[in-house]
TITI-59563 format. One record per residue (C-alpha): residue number from 0; residue in one letter; x, y, z. Coordinates in nm, 2 decimals, decimal comma, padded with zeros to 4 digits. Layout:
BEGIN
seq | type | px | py | pz
NUM | A | X | Y | Z $
...
This chain:
BEGIN
seq | type | px | py | pz
0 | M | 02,01 | -20,56 | -03,09 $
1 | S | 02,35 | -20,66 | -02,95 $
2 | D | 02,67 | -20,50 | -03,07 $
3 | R | 02,77 | -20,83 | -03,23 $
4 | T | 02,44 | -20,86 | -03,42 $
5 | T | 02,47 | -20,49 | -03,53 $
6 | L | 02,82 | -20,55 | -03,65 $
7 | A | 02,73 | -20,87 | -03,84 $
8 | A | 02,43 | -20,70 | -04,00 $
9 | A | 02,65 | -20,42 | -04,12 $
10 | L | 02,90 | -20,67 | -04,26 $
11 | F | 02,62 | -20,85 | -04,45 $
12 | V | 02,50 | -20,53 | -04,60 $
13 | A | 02,85 | -20,45 | -04,71 $
14 | V | 02,90 | -20,80 | -04,85 $
15 | L | 02,57 | -20,81 | -05,04 $
16 | L | 02,51 | -20,45 | -05,14 $
17 | G | 02,41 | -20,36 | -05,49 $
18 | G | 02,15 | -20,41 | -05,77 $
19 | C | 02,06 | -20,72 | -05,96 $
20 | G | 02,34 | -20,75 | -06,22 $
21 | L | 02,49 | -20,65 | -06,54 $
22 | G | 02,26 | -20,80 | -06,80 $
23 | A | 02,47 | -20,71 | -07,11 $
24 | G | 02,76 | -20,89 | -07,26 $
25 | K | 02,83 | -21,26 | -07,32 $
26 | A | 02,66 | -21,51 | -07,09 $
27 | P | 02,88 | -21,73 | -06,89 $
28 | T | 02,87 | -22,10 | -06,98 $
29 | A | 02,88 | -22,42 | -06,77 $
30 | V | 02,77 | -22,24 | -06,45 $
31 | Q | 02,62 | -22,43 | -06,16 $
32 | L | 02,39 | -22,29 | -05,89 $
33 | V | 02,32 | -22,47 | -05,56 $
34 | V | 02,10 | -22,35 | -05,27 $
35 | T | 02,11 | -22,54 | -04,94 $
36 | R | 02,05 | -22,49 | -04,58 $
37 | D | 02,22 | -22,60 | -04,25 $
38 | F | 02,57 | -22,62 | -04,39 $
39 | G | 02,46 | -22,82 | -04,69 $
40 | A | 02,25 | -23,07 | -04,50 $
41 | S | 01,94 | -23,00 | -04,71 $
42 | V | 01,95 | -22,92 | -05,08 $
43 | L | 01,68 | -22,67 | -05,17 $
44 | R | 01,77 | -22,62 | -05,53 $
45 | A | 02,05 | -22,75 | -05,76 $
46 | A | 02,08 | -22,64 | -06,12 $
47 | S | 02,36 | -22,76 | -06,34 $
48 | A | 02,23 | -22,53 | -06,62 $
49 | P | 02,06 | -22,23 | -06,45 $
50 | N | 01,90 | -21,96 | -06,66 $
51 | V | 02,16 | -21,70 | -06,76 $
52 | H | 02,11 | -21,39 | -06,96 $
53 | G | 02,41 | -21,19 | -07,07 $
54 | E | 02,68 | -21,10 | -06,82 $
55 | E | 02,57 | -21,21 | -06,48 $
56 | T | 02,66 | -21,13 | -06,12 $
57 | V | 02,60 | -21,37 | -05,83 $
58 | M | 02,30 | -21,16 | -05,73 $
59 | S | 02,14 | -21,14 | -06,08 $
60 | L | 02,19 | -21,52 | -06,13 $
61 | L | 02,02 | -21,58 | -05,79 $
62 | T | 01,72 | -21,36 | -05,86 $
63 | R | 01,69 | -21,49 | -06,22 $
64 | N | 01,66 | -21,85 | -06,09 $
65 | T | 01,49 | -21,83 | -05,75 $
66 | T | 01,24 | -21,62 | -05,55 $
67 | V | 01,44 | -21,37 | -05,34 $
68 | A | 01,33 | -21,15 | -05,06 $
69 | T | 01,57 | -20,87 | -04,94 $
70 | R | 01,61 | -20,63 | -04,66 $
71 | F | 01,81 | -20,31 | -04,61 $
72 | G | 01,70 | -20,15 | -04,94 $
73 | G | 01,76 | -20,47 | -05,14 $
74 | G | 02,12 | -20,51 | -05,02 $
75 | F | 02,08 | -20,81 | -04,80 $
76 | V | 01,93 | -21,15 | -04,90 $
77 | Q | 01,67 | -21,23 | -04,63 $
78 | A | 01,50 | -21,53 | -04,80 $
79 | I | 01,54 | -21,76 | -05,09 $
80 | D | 01,24 | -21,96 | -05,21 $
81 | G | 01,06 | -21,87 | -04,88 $
82 | V | 01,35 | -21,99 | -04,65 $
83 | S | 01,44 | -21,69 | -04,43 $
84 | G | 01,72 | -21,58 | -04,22 $
85 | G | 01,68 | -21,44 | -03,88 $
86 | Q | 01,66 | -21,65 | -03,56 $
87 | E | 01,62 | -22,03 | -03,53 $
88 | G | 01,64 | -22,21 | -03,19 $
89 | G | 01,76 | -21,89 | -03,04 $
90 | Q | 02,06 | -21,87 | -03,27 $
91 | P | 02,12 | -21,63 | -03,57 $
92 | V | 02,08 | -21,79 | -03,91 $
93 | D | 02,14 | -21,61 | -04,24 $
94 | W | 02,23 | -21,66 | -04,61 $
95 | F | 02,60 | -21,68 | -04,72 $
96 | Y | 02,74 | -21,75 | -05,06 $
97 | Y | 03,05 | -21,92 | -05,20 $
98 | V | 03,21 | -21,91 | -05,55 $
99 | N | 03,41 | -22,21 | -05,63 $
100 | G | 03,42 | -22,30 | -05,27 $
101 | L | 03,54 | -21,97 | -05,15 $
102 | E | 03,36 | -21,71 | -04,94 $
103 | A | 03,33 | -21,41 | -05,16 $
104 | P | 03,52 | -21,10 | -05,05 $
105 | K | 03,27 | -20,85 | -05,19 $
106 | G | 02,90 | -20,81 | -05,26 $
107 | A | 02,69 | -21,05 | -05,46 $
108 | A | 02,59 | -20,78 | -05,70 $
109 | S | 02,96 | -20,69 | -05,74 $
110 | T | 03,08 | -21,04 | -05,81 $
111 | T | 03,09 | -21,14 | -06,17 $
112 | V | 03,00 | -21,49 | -06,26 $
113 | H | 03,27 | -21,65 | -06,48 $
114 | P | 03,24 | -21,95 | -06,71 $
115 | G | 03,23 | -22,28 | -06,51 $
116 | D | 03,17 | -22,11 | -06,18 $
117 | H | 03,00 | -22,31 | -05,90 $
118 | I | 02,78 | -22,07 | -05,71 $
119 | W | 02,66 | -22,20 | -05,37 $
120 | W | 02,42 | -22,02 | -05,13 $
121 | D | 02,37 | -22,17 | -04,79 $
122 | R | 02,16 | -22,06 | -04,49 $
123 | H | 02,31 | -22,16 | -04,16 $
124 | D | 02,38 | -22,08 | -03,80 $
125 | W | 02,66 | -21,82 | -03,76 $
126 | S | 02,67 | -21,81 | -03,38 $
127 | Q | 03,02 | -21,95 | -03,38 $
128 | T | 03,16 | -21,76 | -03,68 $
129 | D | 03,02 | -21,52 | -03,93 $
130 | G | 03,29 | -21,62 | -04,18 $
131 | V | 03,37 | -21,96 | -04,33 $
132 | P | 03,65 | -21,87 | -04,57 $
133 | A | 03,66 | -22,20 | -04,77 $
134 | V | 03,46 | -22,51 | -04,81 $
135 | V | 03,52 | -22,85 | -04,98 $
136 | G | 03,18 | -22,91 | -05,12 $
137 | S | 03,23 | -22,75 | -05,46 $
138 | F | 03,51 | -22,99 | -05,56 $
139 | P | 03,68 | -23,00 | -05,82 $
140 | Q | 03,66 | -22,62 | -05,77 $
141 | P | 03,85 | -22,41 | -05,70 $
142 | F | 04,12 | -22,62 | -05,86 $
143 | L | 03,95 | -22,65 | -06,20 $
144 | N | 03,85 | -22,29 | -06,27 $
145 | G | 04,04 | -22,10 | -06,00 $
146 | I | 03,95 | -21,77 | -05,83 $
147 | E | 03,77 | -21,48 | -05,99 $
148 | G | 03,80 | -21,63 | -06,34 $
149 | K | 04,18 | -21,70 | -06,30 $
150 | R | 04,30 | -22,05 | -06,29 $
151 | L | 04,59 | -22,10 | -06,05 $
152 | P | 04,87 | -22,36 | -06,03 $
153 | V | 04,79 | -22,65 | -05,80 $
154 | R | 05,05 | -22,82 | -05,57 $
155 | V | 05,00 | -23,14 | -05,37 $
156 | E | 05,24 | -23,14 | -05,08 $
157 | C | 05,28 | -23,48 | -04,92 $
158 | A | 05,44 | -23,62 | -04,61 $
159 | T | 05,55 | -23,91 | -04,83 $
160 | V | 05,57 | -23,84 | -05,20 $
161 | G | 05,47 | -24,15 | -05,39 $
162 | A | 05,27 | -24,30 | -05,11 $
163 | G | 04,91 | -24,42 | -05,17 $
164 | P | 04,73 | -24,11 | -05,03 $
165 | C | 04,95 | -23,88 | -05,23 $
166 | R | 04,88 | -24,07 | -05,55 $
167 | S | 04,51 | -24,09 | -05,47 $
168 | V | 04,47 | -23,72 | -05,43 $
169 | T | 04,68 | -23,64 | -05,74 $
170 | D | 04,48 | -23,90 | -05,95 $
171 | Q | 04,15 | -23,74 | -05,85 $
172 | L | 04,27 | -23,40 | -05,95 $
173 | R | 04,40 | -23,52 | -06,29 $
174 | A | 04,08 | -23,72 | -06,35 $
175 | A | 03,89 | -23,39 | -06,31 $
176 | G | 04,12 | -23,22 | -06,56 $
177 | V | 04,35 | -23,05 | -06,31 $
178 | P | 04,72 | -23,08 | -06,36 $
179 | A | 04,91 | -23,07 | -06,03 $
180 | A | 05,27 | -23,05 | -05,92 $
181 | I | 05,38 | -23,28 | -05,63 $
182 | S | 05,63 | -23,20 | -05,36 $
183 | G | 05,72 | -23,27 | -05,00 $
184 | L | 05,57 | -23,07 | -04,72 $
185 | G | 05,68 | -22,71 | -04,67 $
186 | S | 05,80 | -22,67 | -05,03 $
187 | G | 05,78 | -22,29 | -05,01 $
188 | A | 05,52 | -22,24 | -05,28 $
189 | E | 05,39 | -21,88 | -05,28 $
190 | A | 05,05 | -21,90 | -05,10 $
191 | M | 04,91 | -21,60 | -05,28 $
192 | H | 04,94 | -21,76 | -05,62 $
193 | T | 04,92 | -22,14 | -05,56 $
194 | L | 04,64 | -22,36 | -05,45 $
195 | R | 04,79 | -22,61 | -05,21 $
196 | I | 04,67 | -22,95 | -05,08 $
197 | E | 04,86 | -23,09 | -04,78 $
198 | V | 04,84 | -23,47 | -04,75 $
199 | A | 04,99 | -23,57 | -04,42 $
200 | P | 04,91 | -23,66 | -04,06 $
201 | F | 04,81 | -23,36 | -03,86 $
202 | S | 05,11 | -23,40 | -03,63 $
203 | E | 05,34 | -23,32 | -03,92 $
204 | L | 05,16 | -22,99 | -04,02 $
205 | G | 05,27 | -22,78 | -03,73 $
206 | F | 05,46 | -22,54 | -03,95 $
207 | D | 05,15 | -22,43 | -04,15 $
208 | P | 04,92 | -22,15 | -04,04 $
209 | A | 04,62 | -22,34 | -04,18 $
210 | A | 04,68 | -22,62 | -03,93 $
211 | H | 04,71 | -22,37 | -03,65 $
212 | A | 04,38 | -22,21 | -03,75 $
213 | I | 04,20 | -22,55 | -03,74 $
214 | E | 04,35 | -22,62 | -03,39 $
215 | S | 04,20 | -22,28 | -03,28 $
216 | G | 03,84 | -22,38 | -03,38 $
217 | P | 03,57 | -22,25 | -03,61 $
218 | R | 03,62 | -21,88 | -03,53 $
219 | A | 03,97 | -21,90 | -03,67 $
220 | S | 03,93 | -22,15 | -03,95 $
221 | G | 03,56 | -22,20 | -04,03 $
222 | V | 03,61 | -22,57 | -03,98 $
223 | Y | 03,40 | -22,74 | -03,72 $
224 | A | 03,66 | -22,99 | -03,60 $
225 | Q | 03,97 | -22,96 | -03,39 $
226 | F | 04,27 | -23,19 | -03,34 $
227 | H | 04,39 | -23,25 | -02,98 $
228 | G | 04,68 | -23,43 | -02,83 $
229 | H | 04,94 | -23,34 | -03,10 $
230 | G | 04,70 | -23,47 | -03,36 $
231 | A | 04,62 | -23,80 | -03,19 $
232 | T | 04,24 | -23,73 | -03,16 $
233 | L | 03,99 | -23,54 | -03,37 $
234 | V | 03,70 | -23,37 | -03,20 $
235 | L | 03,40 | -23,31 | -03,42 $
236 | L | 03,18 | -23,01 | -03,34 $
237 | D | 02,82 | -22,92 | -03,40 $
238 | Q | 02,69 | -22,58 | -03,54 $
239 | A | 02,71 | -22,43 | -03,20 $
240 | G | 03,07 | -22,53 | -03,15 $
241 | R | 02,99 | -22,81 | -02,90 $
242 | A | 03,20 | -23,13 | -02,90 $
243 | V | 02,97 | -23,41 | -03,02 $
244 | R | 03,21 | -23,69 | -03,10 $
245 | T | 03,58 | -23,76 | -03,05 $
246 | V | 03,75 | -24,01 | -03,29 $
247 | G | 04,10 | -24,15 | -03,26 $
248 | A | 04,34 | -24,38 | -03,45 $
249 | G | 04,25 | -24,42 | -03,82 $
250 | S | 04,04 | -24,10 | -03,84 $
251 | G | 04,08 | -23,84 | -04,12 $
252 | L | 03,97 | -23,50 | -04,22 $
253 | V | 03,92 | -23,32 | -04,55 $
254 | A | 03,88 | -22,95 | -04,49 $
255 | A | 03,98 | -22,61 | -04,64 $
256 | T | 04,06 | -22,28 | -04,49 $
257 | R | 04,21 | -21,95 | -04,59 $
258 | T | 04,42 | -21,68 | -04,42 $
259 | G | 04,36 | -21,32 | -04,53 $
260 | E | 04,42 | -21,27 | -04,90 $
261 | E | 04,62 | -21,58 | -04,95 $
262 | S | 04,49 | -21,87 | -05,16 $
263 | P | 04,30 | -22,13 | -04,97 $
264 | V | 04,48 | -22,44 | -04,83 $
265 | W | 04,31 | -22,78 | -04,84 $
266 | L | 04,41 | -23,04 | -04,58 $
267 | V | 04,38 | -23,41 | -04,64 $
268 | T | 04,49 | -23,51 | -04,30 $
269 | G | 04,43 | -23,74 | -04,01 $
270 | T | 04,53 | -23,87 | -03,67 $
271 | D | 04,79 | -24,11 | -03,83 $
272 | T | 04,88 | -24,25 | -04,16 $
273 | S | 04,57 | -24,47 | -04,17 $
274 | G | 04,36 | -24,16 | -04,11 $
275 | V | 04,53 | -23,98 | -04,39 $
276 | A | 04,46 | -24,28 | -04,62 $
277 | R | 04,09 | -24,27 | -04,53 $
278 | A | 04,08 | -23,89 | -04,59 $
279 | A | 04,24 | -23,94 | -04,93 $
280 | Q | 03,98 | -24,20 | -05,02 $
281 | A | 03,71 | -23,93 | -04,95 $
282 | F | 03,88 | -23,68 | -05,18 $
283 | D | 03,63 | -23,70 | -05,46 $
284 | S | 03,33 | -23,50 | -05,58 $
285 | A | 03,07 | -23,76 | -05,48 $
286 | T | 03,19 | -23,77 | -05,12 $
287 | L | 03,25 | -23,40 | -05,07 $
288 | R | 02,95 | -23,26 | -05,26 $
289 | N | 02,76 | -22,99 | -05,06 $
290 | H | 02,97 | -23,05 | -04,75 $
291 | F | 03,16 | -22,77 | -04,57 $
292 | A | 03,42 | -23,03 | -04,45 $
293 | V | 03,42 | -23,41 | -04,40 $
294 | A | 03,56 | -23,63 | -04,13 $
295 | V | 03,62 | -24,00 | -04,20 $
296 | A | 03,63 | -24,26 | -03,92 $
297 | A | 03,58 | -24,63 | -03,88 $
298 | G | 03,20 | -24,59 | -03,90 $
299 | G | 03,21 | -24,40 | -04,23 $
300 | T | 03,20 | -24,04 | -04,36 $
301 | L | 03,06 | -23,76 | -04,14 $
302 | A | 02,96 | -23,41 | -04,28 $
303 | L | 03,08 | -23,12 | -04,06 $
304 | P | 02,95 | -22,96 | -03,86 $
305 | L | 02,77 | -23,25 | -03,70 $
306 | R | 02,40 | -23,20 | -03,64 $
307 | G | 02,35 | -23,11 | -03,28 $
308 | P | 02,05 | -23,00 | -03,08 $
309 | S | 01,91 | -22,66 | -03,19 $
């Protein structure tokens, strides 16, 4: 076993340690449970009303509603409904979970399920990164119910306040029951306590650490796409980090990332204003559902990472 694999296994044990749940107390309502594989490409189970019994953890909810096999004394989810982690095509694959679109900072048995939470388990290749800090496929989460049961203020920061893409994003939030403030870029909202959505061409986001993370690739951002040429082109990557397609003028991206303990930042961005407009049109639950990130080009919507050879 390599040092990287040993370290990753230790990390997974730390993340997923613990028993099956709490069991007592009031059961959370309006919970959703989704189980997918390959970055959401295949849905294995989707329950809008999973079986809950008393106060639940992410682990207890999973074991109550699926067949789970574990390793490391029950601390690591090895298989869900017969789909196992391990190796596939010579690459490591394992199970990861997200609560309201965020990679959880602690173990599944230590993470309490709150009312309205969207719990998403996905088995995927982690050869490029063993951490994807935020995904877009649980929209309207985390904007609707927030993080760890706490709803946070939402701020839409736009290159042009009042322009079509800014209005489109804000309208989608409000239709989902999410009130949102609107401001220009770089408004200074405290990242720790505000969920921000930046609506602008990528070339105008150079001030933001989230944009720098995306420029640096999946290991830094968890997003399988990179802007090149000062934002003029968008390179779309597969699960192994290989460039599969490059798109130019009129191309957009909807993605999310997170730095440390700060709140996640969503980017509705593109190679130019037309690309931003396309990305804003993709900012809805039907388009984003079960996708880690989404690129939009002349040919349509593309879920990221792209499917490459295994």
